[in-house]
Biopython code that builds the backbone (N, CA, C, O; Angstrom):
import numpy as np
from Bio.PDB.StructureBuilder import StructureBuilder

atoms = [
    (1, "MET", "N", (27.198, -63.229, -164.262)),
    (1, "MET", "CA", (27.007, -63.203, -165.794)),
    (1, "MET", "C", (26.197, -64.623, -166.067)),
    (1, "MET", "O", (26.610, -65.662, -165.551)),
    (2, "PRO", "N", (25.357, -64.611, -166.667)),
    (2, "PRO", "CA", (24.341, -66.041, -165.891)),
    (2, "PRO", "C", (25.370, -67.920, -167.363)),
    (2, "PRO", "O", (26.421, -67.891, -168.004)),
    (3, "ILE", "N", (25.080, -68.235, -167.323)),
    (3, "ILE", "CA", (25.730, -69.433, -167.579)),
    (3, "ILE", "C", (24.983, -70.346, -168.930)),
    (3, "ILE", "O", (24.393, -71.408, -168.728)),
    (4, "TYR", "N", (25.108, -69.830, -170.070)),
    (4, "TYR", "CA", (24.221, -71.063, -170.905)),
    (4, "TYR", "C", (24.182, -71.840, -171.633)),
    (4, "TYR", "O", (25.064, -71.713, -172.482)),
    (5, "GLU", "N", (23.453, -72.805, -171.786)),
    (5, "GLU", "CA", (24.073, -74.582, -172.112)),
    (5, "GLU", "C", (23.774, -74.409, -173.440)),
    (5, "GLU", "O", (22.612, -74.076, -173.673)),
    (6, "TYR", "N", (24.416, -74.528, -174.246)),
    (6, "TYR", "CA", (24.760, -74.769, -175.822)),
    (6, "TYR", "C", (24.599, -76.174, -177.231)),
    (6, "TYR", "O", (25.725, -76.162, -177.730)),
    (7, "GLN", "N", (24.033, -76.906, -177.746)),
    (7, "GLN", "CA", (23.841, -78.208, -178.622)),
    (7, "GLN", "C", (24.319, -78.132, -179.215)),
    (7, "GLN", "O", (25.029, -77.150, -178.997)),
    (8, "CYS", "N", (24.559, -78.593, -180.147)),
    (8, "CYS", "CA", (25.252, -78.836, -181.811)),
    (8, "CYS", "C", (24.856, -79.277, -182.569)),
    (8, "CYS", "O", (24.573, -80.457, -182.361)),
    (9, "ARG", "N", (24.433, -78.547, -184.416)),
    (9, "ARG", "CA", (23.652, -79.142, -184.757)),
    (9, "ARG", "C", (23.891, -81.171, -185.245)),
    (9, "ARG", "O", (23.395, -82.292, -185.356)),
    (10, "LYS", "N", (24.934, -80.380, -185.339)),
    (10, "LYS", "CA", (26.454, -81.326, -186.432)),
    (10, "LYS", "C", (26.710, -82.505, -185.951)),
    (10, "LYS", "O", (26.405, -83.666, -186.226)),
    (11, "CYS", "N", (27.437, -81.871, -185.049)),
    (11, "CYS", "CA", (28.404, -82.694, -183.886)),
    (11, "CYS", "C", (27.095, -83.310, -182.753)),
    (11, "CYS", "O", (26.680, -84.462, -182.880)),
    (12, "ASN", "N", (26.825, -82.844, -182.216)),
    (12, "ASN", "CA", (26.156, -82.409, -181.359)),
    (12, "ASN", "C", (26.437, -82.428, -179.739)),
    (12, "ASN", "O", (25.460, -82.769, -179.072)),
    (13, "GLU", "N", (27.505, -82.145, -179.093)),
    (13, "GLU", "CA", (28.302, -81.566, -178.975)),
    (13, "GLU", "C", (27.553, -80.237, -177.689)),
    (13, "GLU", "O", (26.790, -79.289, -177.879)),
    (14, "VAL", "N", (27.970, -80.569, -176.902)),
    (14, "VAL", "CA", (27.175, -79.088, -176.016)),
    (14, "VAL", "C", (27.885, -78.046, -174.834)),
    (14, "VAL", "O", (28.195, -78.393, -173.695)),
    (15, "PHE", "N", (27.955, -77.472, -175.085)),
    (15, "PHE", "CA", (28.878, -77.038, -174.280)),
    (15, "PHE", "C", (28.526, -74.959, -174.057)),
    (15, "PHE", "O", (27.969, -74.135, -174.783)),
    (16, "GLU", "N", (29.133, -74.880, -172.833)),
    (16, "GLU", "CA", (28.262, -73.345, -172.828)),
    (16, "GLU", "C", (29.334, -72.595, -172.360)),
    (16, "GLU", "O", (30.516, -72.796, -172.080)),
    (17, "ILE", "N", (28.594, -71.717, -172.362)),
    (17, "ILE", "CA", (28.864, -69.860, -172.682)),
    (17, "ILE", "C", (28.473, -68.532, -172.421)),
    (17, "ILE", "O", (27.621, -67.844, -172.983)),
    (18, "PHE", "N", (29.344, -68.241, -171.337)),
    (18, "PHE", "CA", (28.984, -66.562, -170.086)),
    (18, "PHE", "C", (28.881, -65.760, -171.367)),
    (18, "PHE", "O", (29.700, -65.653, -172.279)),
    (19, "HIS", "N", (26.860, -64.855, -171.117)),
    (19, "HIS", "CA", (27.134, -63.971, -171.748)),
    (19, "HIS", "C", (26.232, -62.810, -171.844)),
    (19, "HIS", "O", (26.408, -62.265, -172.934)),
    (20, "LYS", "N", (25.450, -62.291, -171.225)),
    (20, "LYS", "CA", (24.424, -61.439, -170.746)),
    (20, "LYS", "C", (23.377, -62.130, -171.397)),
    (20, "LYS", "O", (23.377, -63.042, -172.224)),
    (21, "ILE", "N", (21.653, -60.889, -170.311)),
    (21, "ILE", "CA", (20.634, -61.687, -170.469)),
    (21, "ILE", "C", (20.486, -60.990, -171.548)),
    (21, "ILE", "O", (21.092, -61.695, -172.355)),
    (22, "ASP", "N", (20.012, -59.887, -172.262)),
    (22, "ASP", "CA", (19.594, -59.215, -172.724)),
    (22, "ASP", "C", (20.734, -59.625, -174.811)),
    (22, "ASP", "O", (20.383, -60.162, -175.862)),
    (23, "GLU", "N", (21.716, -59.132, -174.445)),
    (23, "GLU", "CA", (22.467, -60.127, -175.720)),
    (23, "GLU", "C", (22.523, -61.298, -176.163)),
    (23, "GLU", "O", (22.705, -62.359, -175.565)),
    (24, "ASP", "N", (22.263, -60.946, -177.900)),
    (24, "ASP", "CA", (22.176, -62.171, -178.856)),
    (24, "ASP", "C", (23.446, -62.395, -179.056)),
    (24, "ASP", "O", (24.457, -61.731, -179.289)),
    (25, "CYS", "N", (22.981, -64.139, -178.823)),
    (25, "CYS", "CA", (24.451, -65.156, -179.294)),
    (25, "CYS", "C", (23.875, -66.107, -180.507)),
    (25, "CYS", "O", (23.204, -67.138, -180.539)),
    (26, "ASN", "N", (24.279, -65.524, -181.167)),
    (26, "ASN", "CA", (25.165, -66.842, -182.206)),
    (26, "ASN", "C", (25.584, -67.589, -182.683)),
    (26, "ASN", "O", (25.768, -68.027, -183.819)),
    (27, "ALA", "N", (25.915, -67.928, -180.946)),
    (27, "ALA", "CA", (26.729, -69.352, -181.018)),
    (27, "ALA", "C", (27.293, -70.440, -181.987)),
    (27, "ALA", "O", (26.429, -70.968, -182.688)),
    (28, "ALA", "N", (28.991, -71.020, -182.220)),
    (28, "ALA", "CA", (29.028, -71.749, -183.130)),
    (28, "ALA", "C", (29.954, -72.605, -182.463)),
    (28, "ALA", "O", (31.031, -72.080, -182.182)),
    (29, "CYS", "N", (29.829, -73.511, -182.219)),
    (29, "CYS", "CA", (29.936, -74.596, -181.913)),
    (29, "CYS", "C", (32.167, -75.623, -181.158)),
    (29, "CYS", "O", (32.523, -76.792, -181.306)),
    (30, "PRO", "N", (32.702, -74.816, -180.696)),
    (30, "PRO", "CA", (33.902, -75.076, -180.828)),
    (30, "PRO", "C", (34.800, -76.123, -181.175)),
    (30, "PRO", "O", (36.000, -75.865, -181.087)),
    (31, "LYS", "N", (34.521, -77.028, -181.476)),
    (31, "LYS", "CA", (35.253, -78.216, -182.428)),
    (31, "LYS", "C", (34.313, -78.588, -184.040)),
    (31, "LYS", "O", (34.843, -78.911, -185.103)),
    (32, "CYS", "N", (33.423, -78.485, -183.886)),
    (32, "CYS", "CA", (32.705, -77.666, -185.759)),
    (32, "CYS", "C", (32.759, -76.873, -186.896)),
    (32, "CYS", "O", (32.903, -76.911, -188.118)),
    (33, "LEU", "N", (32.515, -75.879, -185.614)),
    (33, "LEU", "CA", (31.608, -74.771, -185.297)),
    (33, "LEU", "C", (30.722, -74.743, -186.513)),
    (33, "LEU", "O", (30.914, -74.431, -187.688)),
    (34, "GLY", "N", (29.877, -75.098, -185.955)),
    (34, "GLY", "CA", (28.593, -75.811, -186.679)),
    (34, "GLY", "C", (27.834, -75.123, -185.572)),
    (34, "GLY", "O", (28.373, -74.972, -184.475)),
    (35, "PRO", "N", (25.911, -74.458, -185.942)),
    (35, "PRO", "CA", (25.468, -73.812, -185.421)),
    (35, "PRO", "C", (25.016, -74.548, -184.162)),
    (35, "PRO", "O", (25.476, -75.656, -183.886)),
    (36, "ALA", "N", (24.305, -74.060, -183.561)),
    (36, "ALA", "CA", (24.142, -74.746, -181.623)),
    (36, "ALA", "C", (22.951, -74.276, -181.644)),
    (36, "ALA", "O", (22.540, -73.594, -182.582)),
    (37, "LYS", "N", (22.463, -74.486, -180.931)),
    (37, "LYS", "CA", (20.849, -74.494, -179.668)),
    (37, "LYS", "C", (21.286, -74.708, -179.074)),
    (37, "LYS", "O", (22.237, -75.438, -178.794)),
    (38, "LYS", "N", (20.022, -73.432, -178.291)),
    (38, "LYS", "CA", (20.226, -73.235, -176.626)),
    (38, "LYS", "C", (19.498, -73.412, -175.634)),
    (38, "LYS", "O", (18.524, -72.743, -175.289)),
    (39, "LEU", "N", (20.344, -75.112, -174.717)),
    (39, "LEU", "CA", (19.678, -75.947, -173.628)),
    (39, "LEU", "C", (18.887, -75.110, -173.118)),
    (39, "LEU", "O", (18.827, -73.899, -173.333)),
    (40, "ILE", "N", (17.936, -76.086, -172.067)),
    (40, "ILE", "CA", (17.320, -75.022, -171.186)),
    (40, "ILE", "C", (17.818, -76.280, -170.011)),
    (40, "ILE", "O", (17.197, -77.343, -170.047)),
    (41, "SER", "N", (18.654, -76.153, -169.254)),
    (41, "SER", "CA", (18.656, -77.123, -168.337)),
    (41, "SER", "C", (18.482, -76.137, -167.072)),
    (41, "SER", "O", (18.352, -74.917, -166.970)),
    (42, "ALA", "N", (18.558, -77.580, -165.830)),
    (42, "ALA", "CA", (18.041, -77.813, -164.887)),
    (42, "ALA", "C", (19.221, -76.539, -163.936)),
    (42, "ALA", "O", (20.179, -76.172, -164.616)),
    (43, "THR", "N", (19.156, -76.112, -162.904)),
    (43, "THR", "CA", (19.821, -74.825, -161.891)),
    (43, "THR", "C", (20.072, -75.881, -160.799)),
    (43, "THR", "O", (19.473, -76.873, -160.385)),
    (44, "SER", "N", (21.407, -75.130, -160.464)),
    (44, "SER", "CA", (21.410, -76.387, -159.425)),
    (44, "SER", "C", (21.025, -75.732, -157.949)),
    (44, "SER", "O", (21.491, -76.122, -156.878)),
    (45, "PHE", "N", (20.106, -74.687, -158.119)),
    (45, "PHE", "CA", (19.887, -73.618, -156.772)),
    (45, "PHE", "C", (19.180, -74.304, -156.232)),
    (45, "PHE", "O", (18.031, -74.644, -156.515)),
    (46, "ILE", "N", (19.623, -74.479, -155.664)),
    (46, "ILE", "CA", (18.020, -75.432, -154.332)),
    (46, "ILE", "C", (17.495, -74.633, -153.078)),
    (46, "ILE", "O", (17.681, -73.417, -153.076)),
    (47, "LEU", "N", (17.260, -74.851, -152.686)),
    (47, "LEU", "CA", (16.155, -73.580, -150.824)),
    (47, "LEU", "C", (15.175, -74.856, -150.721)),
    (47, "LEU", "O", (14.362, -75.506, -151.379)),
    (48, "LYS", "N", (15.984, -74.758, -149.063)),
    (48, "LYS", "CA", (15.511, -76.522, -148.891)),
    (48, "LYS", "C", (14.817, -75.453, -147.797)),
    (48, "LYS", "O", (15.246, -74.300, -147.751)),
    (49, "GLY", "N", (13.753, -75.876, -146.944)),
    (49, "GLY", "CA", (13.396, -76.753, -145.508)),
    (49, "GLY", "C", (12.817, -74.782, -145.450)),
    (49, "GLY", "O", (13.032, -74.114, -146.461)),
    (50, "SER", "N", (11.816, -73.793, -143.646)),
    (50, "SER", "CA", (10.978, -73.710, -144.151)),
    (50, "SER", "C", (11.389, -71.594, -144.958)),
    (50, "SER", "O", (11.187, -70.429, -144.614)),
    (51, "GLY", "N", (11.786, -72.077, -145.680)),
    (51, "GLY", "CA", (12.497, -70.358, -146.148)),
    (51, "GLY", "C", (13.461, -69.659, -145.645)),
    (51, "GLY", "O", (14.324, -69.681, -144.768)),
    (52, "PHE", "N", (12.854, -68.761, -146.843)),
    (52, "PHE", "CA", (14.951, -67.955, -145.868)),
    (52, "PHE", "C", (14.023, -65.795, -145.740)),
    (52, "PHE", "O", (13.417, -65.274, -146.676)),
    (53, "TYR", "N", (14.211, -65.287, -144.683)),
    (53, "TYR", "CA", (13.583, -64.458, -144.213)),
    (53, "TYR", "C", (14.353, -63.782, -143.831)),
    (53, "TYR", "O", (15.283, -64.489, -143.443)),
    (54, "VAL", "N", (14.655, -62.361, -143.627)),
    (54, "VAL", "CA", (15.389, -61.245, -143.699)),
    (54, "VAL", "C", (16.024, -61.723, -141.770)),
    (54, "VAL", "O", (17.054, -61.238, -141.302)),
    (55, "ASN", "N", (15.010, -62.829, -140.902)),
    (55, "ASN", "CA", (15.332, -62.747, -139.493)),
    (55, "ASN", "C", (16.470, -63.430, -139.814)),
    (55, "ASN", "O", (17.582, -63.019, -139.485)),
    (56, "ASP", "N", (16.207, -64.897, -140.706)),
    (56, "ASP", "CA", (17.771, -65.419, -140.207)),
    (56, "ASP", "C", (18.640, -65.631, -140.672)),
    (56, "ASP", "O", (19.391, -66.604, -140.622)),
    (57, "TYR", "N", (18.663, -64.290, -141.460)),
    (57, "TYR", "CA", (20.431, -65.028, -141.222)),
    (57, "TYR", "C", (20.510, -63.241, -140.967)),
    (57, "TYR", "O", (20.121, -62.471, -141.845)),
    (58, "PRO", "N", (20.970, -62.844, -139.881)),
    (58, "PRO", "CA", (20.922, -61.132, -139.453)),
    (58, "PRO", "C", (22.573, -60.407, -140.338)),
    (58, "PRO", "O", (22.941, -60.938, -141.386)),
    (59, "SER", "N", (23.202, -59.472, -139.866)),
    (59, "SER", "CA", (23.951, -59.125, -139.973)),
    (59, "SER", "C", (24.813, -58.479, -138.702)),
    (59, "SER", "O", (24.231, -57.958, -137.750)),
    (60, "GLN", "N", (25.779, -58.539, -138.761)),
    (60, "GLN", "CA", (26.071, -58.017, -137.521)),
    (60, "GLN", "C", (26.012, -57.082, -136.256)),
    (60, "GLN", "O", (26.184, -57.127, -135.038)),
    (61, "SER", "N", (25.563, -55.948, -137.561)),
    (61, "SER", "CA", (25.561, -54.894, -136.833)),
    (61, "SER", "C", (23.778, -55.015, -136.532)),
    (61, "SER", "O", (23.638, -54.482, -135.431)),
    (62, "ARG", "N", (22.246, -55.527, -137.085)),
    (62, "ARG", "CA", (21.619, -56.396, -137.061)),
    (62, "ARG", "C", (21.079, -56.943, -135.427)),
    (62, "ARG", "O", (20.074, -56.733, -134.748)),
    (63, "LYS", "N", (22.619, -57.920, -135.206)),
    (63, "LYS", "CA", (22.329, -58.188, -134.218)),
    (63, "LYS", "C", (22.639, -57.648, -132.325)),
    (63, "LYS", "O", (22.300, -57.730, -131.144)),
    (64, "GLU", "N", (23.629, -57.042, -133.438)),
    (64, "GLU", "CA", (24.037, -55.571, -131.957)),
    (64, "GLU", "C", (22.676, -54.559, -131.704)),
    (64, "GLU", "O", (22.620, -53.771, -130.760)),
    (65, "ALA", "N", (21.764, -54.700, -132.557)),
    (65, "ALA", "CA", (21.355, -53.442, -131.635)),
    (65, "ALA", "C", (19.971, -54.526, -131.335)),
    (65, "ALA", "O", (19.226, -54.147, -130.432)),
    (66, "SER", "N", (19.616, -55.782, -132.010)),
    (66, "SER", "CA", (18.304, -56.282, -131.984)),
    (66, "SER", "C", (18.819, -56.242, -130.199)),
    (66, "SER", "O", (18.054, -55.861, -129.313)),
    (67, "LYS", "N", (20.389, -56.763, -129.923)),
    (67, "LYS", "CA", (20.715, -57.653, -128.923)),
    (67, "LYS", "C", (20.151, -55.904, -127.034)),
    (67, "LYS", "O", (19.584, -55.790, -125.948)),
    (68, "SER", "N", (20.808, -55.267, -127.913)),
    (68, "SER", "CA", (21.019, -54.107, -127.063)),
    (68, "SER", "C", (19.194, -53.355, -127.436)),
    (68, "SER", "O", (18.970, -52.208, -127.048)),
    (69, "GLU", "N", (18.486, -53.861, -127.908)),
    (69, "GLU", "CA", (17.126, -53.310, -128.013)),
    (69, "GLU", "C", (17.026, -53.876, -126.326)),
    (69, "GLU", "O", (16.948, -53.307, -125.237)),
    (70, "LYS", "N", (17.083, -55.501, -126.851)),
    (70, "LYS", "CA", (16.382, -56.498, -125.700)),
    (70, "LYS", "C", (17.303, -55.766, -124.007)),
    (70, "LYS", "O", (16.844, -55.819, -122.866)),
    (71, "GLU", "N", (18.452, -55.243, -124.383)),
    (71, "GLU", "CA", (19.030, -55.112, -122.997)),
    (71, "GLU", "C", (17.857, -54.019, -122.029)),
    (71, "GLU", "O", (17.141, -54.225, -121.049)),
    (72, "SER", "N", (18.149, -52.720, -122.974)),
    (72, "SER", "CA", (17.318, -51.604, -122.190)),
    (72, "SER", "C", (16.052, -52.140, -122.244)),
    (72, "SER", "O", (15.752, -52.142, -121.050)),
    (73, "SER", "N", (14.986, -52.657, -122.917)),
    (73, "SER", "CA", (13.771, -53.127, -122.018)),
    (73, "SER", "C", (13.805, -53.676, -121.665)),
    (73, "SER", "O", (12.584, -53.675, -121.509)),
    (74, "GLU", "N", (14.203, -54.813, -120.974)),
    (74, "GLU", "CA", (14.485, -55.878, -119.770)),
    (74, "GLU", "C", (14.284, -54.544, -118.708)),
    (74, "GLU", "O", (15.163, -53.705, -118.906)),
    (75, "THR", "N", (13.600, -54.278, -117.940)),
    (75, "THR", "CA", (13.823, -54.005, -116.787)),
    (75, "THR", "C", (13.893, -54.730, -114.652)),
    (75, "THR", "O", (12.963, -54.945, -113.875)),
    (76, "PRO", "N", (14.794, -54.814, -114.542)),
    (76, "PRO", "CA", (13.938, -55.589, -113.827)),
    (76, "PRO", "C", (13.215, -55.314, -112.194)),
    (76, "PRO", "O", (13.230, -54.390, -111.381)),
    (77, "LYS", "N", (12.581, -56.732, -112.273)),
    (77, "LYS", "CA", (10.842, -56.845, -112.389)),
    (77, "LYS", "C", (10.892, -56.463, -110.039)),
    (77, "LYS", "O", (9.918, -56.979, -109.489)),
    (78, "SER", "N", (11.680, -55.862, -109.252)),
    (78, "SER", "CA", (11.733, -55.990, -108.350)),
    (78, "SER", "C", (11.673, -54.588, -108.058)),
    (78, "SER", "O", (11.355, -54.181, -106.941)),
    (79, "LEU", "N", (12.220, -53.169, -109.855)),
    (79, "LEU", "CA", (12.084, -52.108, -110.234)),
    (79, "LEU", "C", (9.906, -51.780, -110.096)),
    (79, "LEU", "O", (9.027, -51.131, -109.529)),
    (80, "LYS", "N", (10.183, -52.812, -111.094)),
    (80, "LYS", "CA", (7.836, -53.080, -112.072)),
    (80, "LYS", "C", (7.771, -52.719, -110.375)),
    (80, "LYS", "O", (8.126, -51.573, -110.098)),
    (81, "ALA", "N", (7.377, -53.540, -109.298)),
    (81, "ALA", "CA", (6.968, -53.346, -108.175)),
    (81, "ALA", "C", (7.380, -52.719, -107.485)),
    (81, "ALA", "O", (6.559, -52.768, -106.569)),
    (82, "GLU", "N", (8.540, -51.736, -107.038)),
    (82, "GLU", "CA", (8.700, -50.764, -106.444)),
    (82, "GLU", "C", (7.671, -49.025, -107.170)),
    (82, "GLU", "O", (7.207, -48.047, -106.584)),
    (83, "ASP", "N", (7.730, -49.493, -108.852)),
    (83, "ASP", "CA", (7.350, -48.401, -108.730)),
    (83, "ASP", "C", (5.720, -48.254, -108.814)),
    (83, "ASP", "O", (4.934, -47.308, -108.848)),
    (84, "LYS", "N", (5.590, -50.118, -108.836)),
    (84, "LYS", "CA", (3.789, -49.607, -108.431)),
    (84, "LYS", "C", (3.455, -49.605, -107.398)),
    (84, "LYS", "O", (2.337, -49.148, -107.161)),
    (85, "THR", "N", (4.098, -50.004, -106.556)),
    (85, "THR", "CA", (3.538, -49.401, -105.458)),
    (85, "THR", "C", (4.186, -47.773, -104.445)),
    (85, "THR", "O", (4.272, -47.472, -103.254)),
    (86, "ALA", "N", (4.315, -47.507, -104.969)),
    (86, "ALA", "CA", (4.497, -45.698, -105.113)),
    (86, "ALA", "C", (3.622, -45.472, -105.753)),
    (86, "ALA", "O", (2.763, -45.015, -104.998)),
    (87, "GLU", "N", (2.980, -45.523, -107.513)),
    (87, "GLU", "CA", (1.708, -45.132, -107.552)),
    (87, "GLU", "C", (0.977, -45.236, -107.249)),
    (87, "GLU", "O", (0.079, -44.668, -107.869)),
    (88, "LYS", "N", (0.512, -46.193, -105.788)),
    (88, "LYS", "CA", (-0.696, -46.676, -105.019)),
    (88, "LYS", "C", (-0.612, -45.996, -103.929)),
    (88, "LYS", "O", (-1.540, -45.644, -103.202)),
    (89, "LYS", "N", (1.122, -45.699, -103.737)),
    (89, "LYS", "CA", (0.349, -45.009, -102.825)),
    (89, "LYS", "C", (0.583, -43.927, -102.503)),
    (89, "LYS", "O", (0.450, -43.482, -101.362)),
    (90, "ALA", "N", (1.228, -42.940, -104.118)),
    (90, "ALA", "CA", (0.983, -42.039, -104.124)),
    (90, "ALA", "C", (-0.528, -41.068, -105.117)),
    (90, "ALA", "O", (-0.476, -39.932, -105.589)),
    (91, "ASP", "N", (-2.026, -42.317, -105.143)),
    (91, "ASP", "CA", (-3.400, -42.260, -105.133)),
    (91, "ASP", "C", (-4.005, -42.241, -104.214)),
    (91, "ASP", "O", (-5.119, -41.790, -103.947)),
    (92, "ILE", "N", (-2.816, -43.060, -103.340)),
    (92, "ILE", "CA", (-3.909, -42.806, -102.300)),
    (92, "ILE", "C", (-4.077, -41.593, -101.080)),
    (92, "ILE", "O", (-4.775, -41.603, -100.066)),
    (93, "LYS", "N", (-3.024, -40.419, -101.683)),
    (93, "LYS", "CA", (-2.524, -39.861, -100.683)),
    (93, "LYS", "C", (-3.674, -38.600, -100.931)),
    (93, "LYS", "O", (-3.698, -37.629, -100.174)),
]
sb = StructureBuilder()
sb.init_structure("model")
sb.init_model(0)
sb.init_chain("A")
sb.init_seg("    ")
for serial, (resi, resn, name, xyz) in enumerate(atoms, 1):
    if name == "N":
        sb.init_residue(resn, " ", resi, " ")
    sb.init_atom(name, np.array(xyz, "f"), 0.0, 1.0, " ", f" {name:<3s}", serial, name[0])
structure = sb.get_structure()
């Protein structure tokens, strides 16, 4: 639920209220019970850096799956060389 800031029109007291976005809130000052207006305030949420992507903070299961894919795709170079020589010999025959 979002936090909304209000300011009293009589005593200028600033206060916060939690309510739903679609809820119509007729806020009253907690000090003098006067009418209040909604304020537009800055957020404390700041994005810094190059950005946030799915691959920046993968879950543990995703890390494990990626690691197993790398291990299975990595074939020793000596086996690849042997396969190529065997294929060449088969082509020659």
